[in-house]
C-alpha positions as CSV (number, residue, x, y, z in Angstrom):
1,M,2.6,-30.0,-17.7
2,S,-0.7,-30.9,-18.7
3,C,-4.1,-32.9,-16.7
4,N,-7.5,-33.7,-18.1
5,L,-10.5,-32.9,-16.1
6,R,-10.9,-36.0,-14.3
7,S,-7.0,-35.7,-13.1
8,C,-7.4,-32.2,-12.4
9,R,-10.0,-33.2,-10.0
10,L,-8.2,-35.4,-8.2
11,L,-5.2,-32.9,-7.6
12,L,-7.5,-30.6,-5.8
13,F,-5.5,-30.0,-3.3
14,L,-2.9,-31.8,-1.8
15,A,-3.7,-34.8,-4.8
16,F,-5.8,-36.2,-2.3
17,V,-7.8,-34.1,-0.4
18,V,-11.5,-32.6,-1.7
19,L,-13.3,-30.5,0.5
20,A,-16.4,-28.7,-1.0
21,S,-15.8,-25.0,-2.0
22,N,-17.6,-22.3,-1.3
23,A,-19.1,-19.9,-3.7
24,F,-17.7,-16.1,-4.3
25,P,-20.5,-13.8,-3.1
26,Q,-21.2,-11.5,-5.8
27,G,-18.8,-9.3,-6.3
28,G,-16.1,-11.0,-5.3
29,Y,-14.4,-12.2,-1.9
30,T,-15.8,-11.2,1.2
31,P,-14.1,-8.4,3.6
32,G,-13.8,-9.2,6.5
33,M,-13.9,-6.5,9.6
34,L,-11.1,-4.4,7.5
35,H,-13.8,-2.0,5.5
36,G,-12.4,1.7,4.3
37,P,-14.0,4.6,6.0
38,E,-17.5,5.4,5.2
39,D,-16.8,9.6,5.9
40,L,-13.9,11.5,6.8
41,G,-15.5,14.8,7.7
42,E,-14.5,18.4,6.6
43,P,-11.8,17.8,3.5
44,G,-8.3,19.7,4.7
45,Q,-9.1,19.6,8.2
46,S,-5.8,20.2,10.0
47,V,-6.8,21.8,13.3
48,G,-8.6,20.0,16.0
49,V,-7.7,16.2,14.6
50,R,-9.0,13.9,16.6
51,F,-6.9,10.7,16.6
52,Q,-8.6,7.4,17.3
53,P,-7.5,5.1,20.6
54,Y,-6.2,1.9,20.8
55,E,-8.3,-1.2,22.4
56,K,-7.8,-2.0,26.0
57,T,-8.4,-5.1,26.1
58,P,-4.7,-6.9,27.0
59,L,-2.8,-8.7,24.3
60,T,-2.8,-12.4,23.9
61,F,0.2,-14.3,22.6
62,T,1.0,-17.5,21.2
63,S,3.5,-19.2,23.0
64,K,5.8,-18.9,20.0
65,P,8.8,-16.3,20.5
66,T,8.1,-13.3,18.2
67,Y,10.7,-11.2,16.7
68,V,11.0,-7.6,15.6
69,L,13.6,-7.3,12.3
70,V,14.9,-3.8,11.6
71,P,17.1,-2.8,8.7
72,V,19.4,-0.3,9.9
73,V,21.1,2.5,8.2
74,V,24.6,3.5,9.8
75,I,25.6,7.2,8.6
76,N,28.8,8.9,9.6
77,K,29.6,12.7,9.9
78,E,30.5,12.8,6.1
79,G,27.2,11.1,5.0
80,K,29.0,8.2,4.1
81,I,27.4,4.7,4.9
82,V,29.4,2.6,7.8
83,S,30.4,-0.7,7.5
84,G,31.9,-3.7,9.2
85,L,30.3,-3.1,12.7
86,K,29.0,-5.8,15.3
87,I,27.1,-7.2,17.3
88,E,27.8,-5.3,20.4
89,D,28.1,-1.6,18.7
90,F,24.0,-1.5,18.9
91,Q,21.9,-0.3,21.6
92,V,18.0,-1.1,21.2
93,Q,15.6,-0.1,23.3
94,E,11.6,-0.5,23.1
95,N,9.5,1.9,24.9
96,G,12.3,3.1,26.8
97,K,13.8,0.1,27.9
98,D,16.6,-1.7,26.9
99,Q,16.4,-4.8,24.2
100,K,18.8,-8.0,24.0
101,V,19.8,-7.8,20.5
102,A,19.0,-11.7,19.7
103,S,21.1,-11.4,15.9
104,L,22.7,-9.0,13.7
105,E,23.4,-9.4,9.6
106,E,25.3,-7.0,7.7
107,I,23.6,-7.1,4.1
108,K,25.1,-6.1,1.0
109,P,22.9,-6.2,-2.0
110,S,23.6,-7.9,-4.9
111,T,23.5,-6.0,-8.3
112,A,22.4,-9.0,-10.6
113,P,18.8,-8.1,-12.3
114,L,16.1,-9.6,-11.6
115,S,14.4,-12.2,-13.9
116,R,11.7,-14.6,-14.3
117,P,12.7,-18.4,-14.6
118,A,11.9,-19.9,-18.0
119,A,8.7,-21.6,-18.4
120,P,6.7,-23.0,-21.4
121,G,4.2,-21.5,-22.9
122,N,1.2,-22.4,-21.4
123,E,2.9,-22.2,-17.7
124,I,2.6,-18.6,-15.7
125,T,4.7,-18.0,-12.3
126,N,4.6,-15.3,-9.8
127,Q,8.2,-15.9,-9.0
128,T,10.1,-12.6,-9.9
129,S,14.0,-14.5,-9.4
130,A,15.3,-17.9,-8.4
131,D,18.2,-16.0,-6.8
132,V,16.8,-14.9,-3.2
133,T,20.1,-12.8,-2.9
134,P,19.4,-9.2,-1.8
135,R,18.5,-6.8,-4.6
136,R,19.0,-3.0,-4.0
137,L,15.9,-1.7,-4.9
138,V,14.1,1.6,-5.4
139,I,10.5,1.5,-6.0
140,I,9.4,5.3,-7.2
141,A,5.7,5.9,-6.9
142,L,4.6,9.4,-8.8
143,D,1.3,10.3,-6.6
144,L,-1.1,11.5,-9.0
145,L,-4.2,10.5,-6.6
146,N,-3.2,13.3,-4.0
147,T,-0.9,16.1,-5.9
148,P,-2.1,19.0,-7.6
149,F,-1.9,19.3,-11.3
150,L,0.3,21.9,-11.7
151,D,2.9,19.9,-9.4
152,Q,2.6,17.0,-11.1
153,T,4.4,18.5,-13.9
154,R,7.4,19.8,-11.8
155,A,7.5,16.4,-10.1
156,R,7.9,14.4,-13.3
157,R,10.4,17.3,-14.9
158,A,12.8,16.7,-11.6
159,L,12.4,12.9,-11.7
160,L,12.9,12.9,-15.6
161,D,16.2,14.7,-14.8
162,H,17.1,12.4,-12.2
163,L,16.7,9.1,-14.3
164,S,18.3,10.7,-17.0
165,E,21.5,12.2,-15.8
166,S,22.3,10.3,-12.2
167,I,20.7,7.2,-12.2
168,E,22.3,4.9,-9.7
169,P,24.2,2.1,-11.9
170,D,23.7,-0.5,-9.2
171,C,20.1,-0.2,-8.1
172,L,16.9,-1.8,-9.9
173,Y,14.2,0.8,-9.8
174,Q,10.5,-0.2,-10.4
175,L,8.3,2.7,-11.5
176,L,4.7,3.0,-10.5
177,A,2.0,5.5,-11.0
178,I,-1.1,6.6,-7.9
179,E,-4.0,6.9,-10.0
180,D,-7.6,7.3,-9.1
181,T,-8.2,4.0,-10.4
182,G,-5.3,1.8,-8.8
183,V,-1.8,1.9,-8.9
184,R,0.0,1.2,-12.2
185,I,3.1,0.1,-13.2
186,L,4.9,2.0,-15.7
187,H,8.3,0.3,-15.7
188,D,9.1,-3.1,-13.4
189,Y,12.5,-3.5,-12.0
190,T,15.3,-2.5,-13.9
191,Q,18.6,-0.7,-14.9
192,D,17.6,0.1,-18.2
193,T,17.6,4.6,-17.7
194,A,16.0,4.6,-21.8
195,A,13.1,2.5,-21.1
196,L,12.4,4.4,-17.4
197,V,12.5,7.8,-19.2
198,A,10.5,6.2,-21.9
199,A,7.9,4.8,-19.6
200,L,7.8,8.4,-17.8
201,K,7.5,10.9,-20.6
202,A,4.2,8.4,-21.4
203,V,2.7,9.5,-18.0
204,G,0.3,12.1,-18.8
205,T,-0.9,14.8,-16.1
206,R,-4.3,14.9,-14.8
207,F,-6.0,16.7,-12.1
208,P,-6.4,14.6,-9.2
209,A,-9.7,13.1,-8.1
210,N,-10.2,14.3,-4.9
211,Q,-8.6,17.9,-5.4
212,T,-11.6,18.7,-8.3
213,V,-13.3,21.6,-6.0
214,D,-12.1,24.7,-4.5
215,A,-11.4,23.3,-1.2
216,E,-11.0,27.2,0.4
217,T,-14.3,28.0,-0.7
218,L,-15.6,25.4,0.5
219,R,-14.5,25.4,3.6
220,H,-15.4,29.1,4.2
221,I,-18.6,28.5,3.5
222,S,-18.9,25.1,5.5
223,T,-17.1,27.4,8.5
224,D,-18.9,30.4,8.7
225,A,-22.0,31.0,11.2
226,G,-23.6,33.0,8.6
227,V,-24.1,30.0,6.0
228,T,-24.3,27.1,8.4
229,T,-28.2,26.9,7.9
230,I,-29.6,28.6,4.6
231,P,-28.6,31.8,4.0
232,A,-30.2,35.3,4.0
233,V,-31.7,35.9,0.4
234,P,-30.7,39.3,-0.8
235,Y,-33.3,41.3,-2.7
236,D,-33.0,42.2,-6.5
237,P,-33.5,46.1,-6.4
238,K,-35.1,45.5,-9.9
239,G,-37.8,43.4,-8.6
240,A,-41.6,43.6,-10.0
241,A,-43.4,47.1,-8.2
242,G,-39.6,48.2,-6.8
243,G,-40.1,45.6,-3.8
244,G,-37.5,43.7,-4.7
245,T,-37.8,40.0,-5.6
246,P,-35.5,36.9,-3.9
247,D,-32.5,36.3,-5.1
248,S,-32.8,32.7,-6.5
249,K,-29.5,32.8,-7.4
250,A,-28.0,33.0,-4.1
251,L,-30.0,30.1,-3.0
252,A,-28.9,27.8,-6.4
253,D,-25.2,29.0,-5.5
254,F,-25.6,28.0,-1.9
255,V,-27.4,24.7,-2.4
256,A,-24.7,23.8,-5.3
257,A,-21.7,24.1,-2.7
258,R,-22.9,22.1,-0.5
259,A,-23.1,19.2,-2.9
260,E,-19.7,20.5,-3.8
261,Q,-18.7,19.9,-0.1
262,A,-20.6,16.7,0.6
263,Y,-18.9,15.5,-3.0
264,A,-15.6,16.4,-1.7
265,Q,-15.9,14.7,1.6
266,R,-16.7,11.3,-0.4
267,K,-13.8,12.3,-2.8
268,A,-11.5,12.9,0.3
269,T,-12.7,9.5,1.8
270,D,-12.0,7.5,-1.5
271,A,-8.7,9.5,-1.9
272,V,-7.6,7.5,2.0
273,S,-9.1,4.2,0.8
274,S,-7.2,4.2,-2.5
275,T,-4.0,5.3,-0.9
276,L,-3.5,2.8,1.8
277,Q,-4.6,-0.1,-0.7
278,A,-1.8,1.4,-2.7
279,F,0.6,1.3,-0.3
280,L,-0.5,-2.9,0.4
281,Q,-0.3,-3.5,-2.8
282,I,3.2,-2.2,-3.6
283,A,4.3,-4.0,-0.3
284,Q,2.9,-7.5,-1.4
285,R,4.4,-7.3,-4.8
286,A,7.5,-7.1,-3.1
287,S,6.8,-9.3,-0.8
288,G,9.0,-12.7,-2.8
289,L,12.0,-10.0,-3.2
290,P,14.5,-10.4,0.7
291,G,15.9,-7.2,1.8
292,R,15.2,-4.2,2.3
293,K,13.8,-1.6,0.1
294,S,13.1,2.1,-0.2
295,L,10.0,3.7,-1.5
296,I,10.0,7.1,-2.8
297,W,6.6,8.4,-2.5
298,I,6.4,12.0,-4.4
299,T,3.4,13.7,-3.4
300,G,1.1,16.5,-2.8
301,S,0.4,15.2,0.8
302,F,-1.1,12.2,2.2
303,P,-5.1,12.0,2.6
304,F,-4.6,11.8,6.5
305,S,-3.1,12.9,9.8
306,I,-0.7,11.1,12.0
307,D,-0.3,11.6,15.4
308,P,3.8,12.0,15.6
309,G,3.4,10.9,19.4
310,T,1.3,8.0,19.0
311,A,1.3,7.2,15.3
312,S,-2.7,7.1,15.4
313,V,-4.4,8.3,12.8
314,N,-7.5,11.2,12.2
315,E,-11.0,9.2,13.3
316,G,-13.0,8.4,10.4
317,L,-10.9,6.0,8.9
318,S,-10.1,2.3,9.7
319,F,-8.1,1.7,12.1
320,D,-7.4,-2.2,11.2
321,A,-6.7,-1.2,8.1
322,Y,-3.8,1.7,8.6
323,Q,-2.4,-0.9,11.1
324,H,-2.1,-3.3,8.6
325,T,-0.9,-1.9,5.9
326,M,2.1,-0.1,8.2
327,Q,2.4,-4.1,9.4
328,L,3.3,-5.2,5.7
329,L,5.3,-2.4,4.9
330,E,7.1,-3.4,8.5
331,Q,7.5,-7.1,7.3
332,Q,8.3,-6.9,3.8
333,L,11.7,-4.3,5.4
334,I,9.7,-1.0,3.2
335,S,11.2,2.1,4.2
336,V,9.5,5.5,2.4
337,Y,10.6,8.2,1.6
338,P,8.1,11.1,1.4
339,V,8.9,13.8,-1.1
340,D,6.7,16.8,-1.0
341,A,5.9,17.0,-5.1
342,R,5.2,20.9,-4.2
343,G,8.6,22.4,-3.6
344,L,8.7,25.2,-1.3
345,V,5.2,26.1,-0.1
346,S,4.1,29.4,1.2
347,T,0.8,30.0,2.8
348,E,1.7,33.5,2.7
349,P,0.1,36.4,0.2
350,D,2.2,37.6,-2.4
351,A,2.6,41.9,-2.7
352,S,0.4,41.8,-5.7
353,V,-2.5,40.7,-3.1
354,H,-4.8,44.0,-2.2
355,L,-6.7,43.1,0.9
356,N,-9.4,45.5,2.3
357,R,-10.8,45.9,5.8
358,R,-13.3,42.8,5.6
359,N,-11.1,40.9,3.5
360,D,-8.1,40.9,5.3
361,V,-9.9,39.3,8.4
362,F,-11.1,36.8,6.4
363,G,-7.8,36.7,4.5
364,I,-5.8,36.0,8.0
365,Q,-8.5,33.4,8.7
366,Q,-7.4,31.5,5.2
367,S,-3.7,32.1,5.8
368,R,-3.8,30.6,9.3
369,D,-6.2,27.4,8.4
370,A,-3.6,26.8,5.2
371,S,-1.2,27.1,7.2
372,N,-2.2,24.6,9.8
373,R,-3.2,22.1,6.9
374,L,0.6,22.4,5.8
375,L,2.1,21.8,8.8
376,D,-0.4,19.3,9.3
377,T,0.6,17.5,5.7
378,L,4.3,17.9,6.5
379,N,4.4,16.4,9.8
380,T,2.5,13.7,8.5
381,M,4.8,13.2,6.0
382,R,7.6,13.1,8.3
383,A,5.9,10.8,10.9
384,F,5.6,8.3,8.1
385,A,8.9,8.4,7.6
386,D,10.1,8.0,10.7
387,M,7.3,4.9,11.2
388,T,9.1,3.1,8.2
389,G,12.6,3.7,8.3
390,G,12.8,6.2,5.4
391,Q,13.6,10.0,5.4
392,A,10.9,12.7,4.5
393,Y,11.9,15.7,1.9
394,V,9.3,18.8,2.6
395,N,10.2,22.4,1.9
396,T,12.8,21.5,-1.0
397,N,13.3,22.0,-4.6
398,D,15.8,19.1,-4.4
399,T,14.1,16.3,-6.0
400,R,16.9,14.8,-7.8
401,G,18.9,15.0,-4.4
402,A,15.9,13.6,-2.6
403,I,16.0,10.5,-4.9
404,H,19.7,10.0,-4.9
405,E,19.7,9.6,-1.2
406,A,17.2,7.6,-0.4
407,A,18.9,5.4,-3.4
408,Q,22.4,5.6,-1.6
409,D,20.5,4.1,1.8
410,G,20.4,0.6,0.4
411,S,23.8,0.4,-0.7
412,D,24.7,-1.0,2.0
413,Y,22.7,-2.3,5.8
414,Y,22.3,-4.3,9.0
415,M,19.5,-6.8,9.4
416,L,19.0,-6.6,13.5
417,S,16.4,-8.8,15.6
418,Y,15.1,-8.9,19.0
419,A,12.4,-10.6,20.8
420,V,9.3,-9.1,21.8
421,D,9.1,-8.3,25.2
422,K,5.6,-10.4,26.1
423,S,5.8,-9.2,29.3
424,N,4.1,-6.0,28.3
425,R,0.6,-6.8,27.0
426,R,-1.2,-3.3,26.2
427,Q,-2.2,-3.1,22.7
428,G,-1.0,-0.2,20.8
429,W,2.7,1.8,19.1
430,R,5.7,0.2,20.6
431,K,8.9,3.0,20.0
432,I,11.9,1.3,19.1
433,S,15.4,3.3,19.4
434,V,18.3,2.3,18.0
435,K,21.9,3.6,18.8
436,V,25.5,2.6,17.6
437,G,28.0,5.4,19.3
438,D,27.7,8.8,17.6
439,Y,26.5,7.7,14.4
440,H,23.4,9.0,12.3
441,I,21.1,6.0,12.5
442,R,18.2,5.8,10.0
443,A,15.9,2.8,11.2
444,R,12.0,2.5,11.8
445,H,11.1,4.5,15.1
446,G,8.4,1.9,15.9
447,Y,5.5,-0.9,15.4
448,F,2.1,-1.9,16.0
449,L,1.2,-4.5,18.5
450,T,-2.2,-5.1,18.5
451,Q,-4.9,-8.1,18.2
452,T,-5.0,-7.1,14.6
453,T,-1.1,-7.7,13.7
454,L,-1.1,-10.5,16.2
455,D,-3.7,-12.6,14.5
456,P,-3.0,-13.3,10.3
457,L,-6.9,-14.5,10.4
458,T,-8.1,-10.8,11.3
459,S,-7.2,-9.8,7.5
460,T,-8.2,-12.7,5.2
461,G,-10.8,-11.4,3.8
462,Y,-9.8,-7.6,2.9
463,D,-6.5,-9.5,1.4
464,M,-7.9,-12.1,-0.6
465,D,-10.1,-9.0,-2.0
466,N,-7.4,-6.8,-3.0
467,A,-5.1,-9.6,-3.9
468,L,-7.9,-10.5,-6.8
469,K,-8.4,-6.7,-7.6
470,S,-4.3,-5.9,-7.8
471,P,-2.4,-5.1,-11.1
472,F,0.5,-7.0,-9.7
473,D,1.1,-10.4,-9.0
474,Y,1.6,-10.8,-5.0
475,T,5.0,-12.8,-4.4
476,G,4.8,-13.9,-1.1
477,L,3.7,-17.5,-2.2
478,P,5.4,-19.1,-5.2
479,L,2.6,-20.3,-7.1
480,K,2.7,-21.6,-10.8
481,V,-0.5,-22.4,-13.1
482,V,-0.7,-24.4,-16.1
483,L,-3.2,-23.7,-18.3
484,N,-4.9,-26.8,-20.9
485,S,-5.9,-26.1,-24.5
486,P,-9.9,-25.1,-24.3
487,V,-12.5,-27.9,-25.2
488,S,-15.5,-26.4,-27.2
489,E,-19.1,-27.7,-26.0
490,G,-22.0,-25.9,-27.9
491,D,-21.7,-22.0,-27.8
492,K,-18.8,-22.1,-24.6
493,R,-15.7,-23.2,-23.9
494,K,-14.0,-25.1,-21.4
495,V,-10.6,-24.1,-19.3
496,T,-9.1,-26.4,-16.8
497,F,-6.0,-25.3,-15.0
498,A,-4.1,-26.7,-12.3
499,M,-2.2,-24.3,-9.7
500,T,0.7,-25.9,-7.7
501,M,3.0,-24.5,-5.0
502,P,7.2,-26.0,-4.7
503,P,7.2,-28.1,-1.4
504,K,7.1,-26.9,1.9
505,S,6.2,-23.3,0.9
506,A,3.1,-23.3,3.0
507,S,3.5,-23.3,6.5
508,V,2.8,-26.3,8.6
509,D,2.4,-25.4,12.7
510,S,4.1,-28.9,14.1
511,T,3.0,-27.9,17.7
512,D,-0.9,-28.1,16.8
513,N,-1.5,-31.2,14.9
514,N,0.4,-30.5,12.0
515,H,-2.5,-27.0,11.1
516,L,-2.5,-26.1,8.0
517,H,-4.6,-23.6,7.0
518,V,-5.1,-21.8,3.4
519,D,-7.2,-20.0,1.2
520,I,-7.4,-20.2,-2.5
521,A,-9.8,-18.2,-4.3
522,Y,-9.7,-17.5,-8.5
523,A,-12.0,-14.9,-10.3
524,V,-12.3,-14.3,-14.2
525,L,-12.5,-11.3,-15.2
526,T,-13.5,-9.4,-18.8
527,T,-11.1,-6.9,-20.5
528,T,-13.4,-4.6,-18.7
529,G,-12.8,-5.7,-15.5
530,Q,-16.2,-7.5,-15.0
531,D,-16.9,-10.6,-13.1
532,A,-17.3,-13.8,-15.7
533,A,-16.7,-16.4,-13.2
534,H,-15.6,-16.6,-9.4
535,K,-14.8,-19.4,-6.5
536,G,-13.5,-19.5,-3.2
537,T,-12.4,-22.3,-1.1
538,S,-10.6,-22.5,2.5
539,Y,-8.6,-25.7,4.0
540,D,-8.3,-25.9,8.1
541,L,-6.8,-28.9,8.4
542,K,-5.0,-31.6,11.0
543,L,-2.6,-33.2,8.3
544,N,-2.4,-36.8,9.3
545,P,1.3,-38.6,8.7
546,G,0.6,-39.3,5.1
547,Q,-0.8,-36.1,4.0
548,L,2.5,-34.2,5.9
549,Q,5.1,-36.3,3.7
550,S,3.0,-35.3,0.4
551,I,2.9,-31.6,1.2
552,E,6.5,-31.9,2.2
553,T,7.8,-33.7,-0.8
554,Q,5.7,-32.4,-3.6
555,G,4.1,-29.2,-2.5
556,L,0.6,-28.0,-3.2
557,G,-2.0,-28.1,-5.8
558,Y,-5.6,-26.8,-6.8
559,G,-7.2,-27.5,-10.5
560,D,-10.7,-26.4,-11.8
561,T,-12.6,-26.1,-14.9
562,I,-14.5,-23.2,-15.8
563,E,-16.7,-22.6,-18.7
564,L,-16.7,-19.6,-20.3
565,S,-18.2,-17.9,-23.6
566,P,-15.8,-17.0,-26.3
567,G,-14.0,-14.1,-25.3
568,V,-10.7,-12.4,-24.1
569,Y,-10.5,-12.8,-20.4
570,Q,-8.1,-12.6,-17.3
571,L,-7.9,-15.9,-14.6
572,R,-6.5,-14.2,-11.2
573,L,-5.5,-16.6,-8.9
574,V,-4.5,-16.2,-5.5
575,V,-3.5,-18.1,-2.5
576,R,-3.3,-17.0,0.9
577,D,-1.3,-19.0,4.3
578,D,-3.4,-17.9,7.1
579,L,-1.3,-19.6,9.8
580,T,1.5,-16.6,8.1
581,G,-0.4,-14.3,6.3
582,Q,1.5,-14.3,3.3
583,I,0.0,-14.3,-0.4
584,G,1.1,-15.2,-3.5
585,S,-1.0,-14.5,-6.9
586,V,-0.8,-15.3,-10.5
587,R,-2.7,-13.2,-13.6
588,A,-3.3,-15.5,-16.7
589,P,-4.2,-14.7,-20.2
590,L,-7.2,-16.2,-21.6
591,E,-8.3,-15.9,-25.3
592,L,-11.3,-18.0,-25.9
593,K,-12.1,-17.9,-29.7
């Protein structure tokens, strides 16, 4: 497929609708209300955590029925997956109220590999496979952002042992690294053991960005009543005239410690934002792949706290961003299996540590604080697993066993649905309970229903910005981009591209005068990530019969011409369906000579 400048302009959206485009603000798509937090408070805080309240405003529902999808793994007393169950075997409650099961389907995932459709050299697509049969997908994320240095080595060794000796033959594995610079794909979905092992061996151990300071010492400095302002300055007995001089080193140490504390707080804030963004990007990458996915998150901790009763998070971080992340994990049927990379953990000092009377009091307080923080970390891991339908593996050195069990859960499961109870208009976390006789159940324990999660428009800017920054192609909407050969004009190069979407990819609301609402944006980045060009356009239309027929038979189109200096670039194009929140994105290389 090719087009000249004139035809690409005609192709600009539906091949017949041409609207004025809005330029990107400098630095990227303007995020909406879902900014990251400015301050998380004291690093490592685990006692007296204040959790955020929900909005009091009653929910506003549309007239359309809304259904809750719940993947359910049923396990017998021998630890085997149970198949062949019927809809009448399942009981579902929401907030303690019985719900009618609307549908039940037993899913037996395919073992066929994922492959991209063949395409010409100048054509790039985000479609992973033309076959939409659910696969048995296992995503392994090695969290280098929140894991202590030495524990990273231990976790990598355990993971290497599993991949080398006991990989599930009918699973497709994706291997990721979570770093302070973002998510990195080590290897995409494959059954090739050797390729996974080689990719993992290439990962180097590194110091976590949010653990570059001694958190224990900082905590003591910040909570000791004697050093909440300026410490009493000791005197140097060797000072002039024997009267002593102020110890400038003590004052300098205090100032340095305060600076380190502020730095640690900022790093803790960055870790929360990066962790939530990583979960979001992983979910969006899997959005075009049907079926349940197991996300094995090997980490030293989550950089936030979750109240197990209300699923709320600690004050100071963006509640909207957190809810939106959990919503995407729910929509993409991702069950999270946190694996504590530290293995067996103890906060008690061993026999080699001698404490005098003064240090013993401080040591006891240190031990108590460390124990509280550890308990908070483990509770958060368990809560996150329960919320998504996974299983937490803590205080165990059996990382291999944890990965094996998480992979087994995707071999056979049930997809259950029921209608949302719209008579309950309170915002917040809705608890789900699924029972099947005396069997053990693995299913998510609830979902968020707030105005933020109900209305896809609230997260438009946040989603678009993240998609443009993501190292992944988002697969929620199928896209194809065709790049034409560059044309030289003096010291510049003009490149024309055309994006197309298959018919009926974007949703049209027939109950609202054939309403179509999509956002399209692109950015051209240099090899160092600098912004060379960008543009964003929003289309909010009520389609006439001719436009509707064109969409249903030809799909959507968008095109533009970019003028750049010679060099190597990457074009990132993003499309978001604002009626559903689904996103598609494509990354295309540009080499201009």
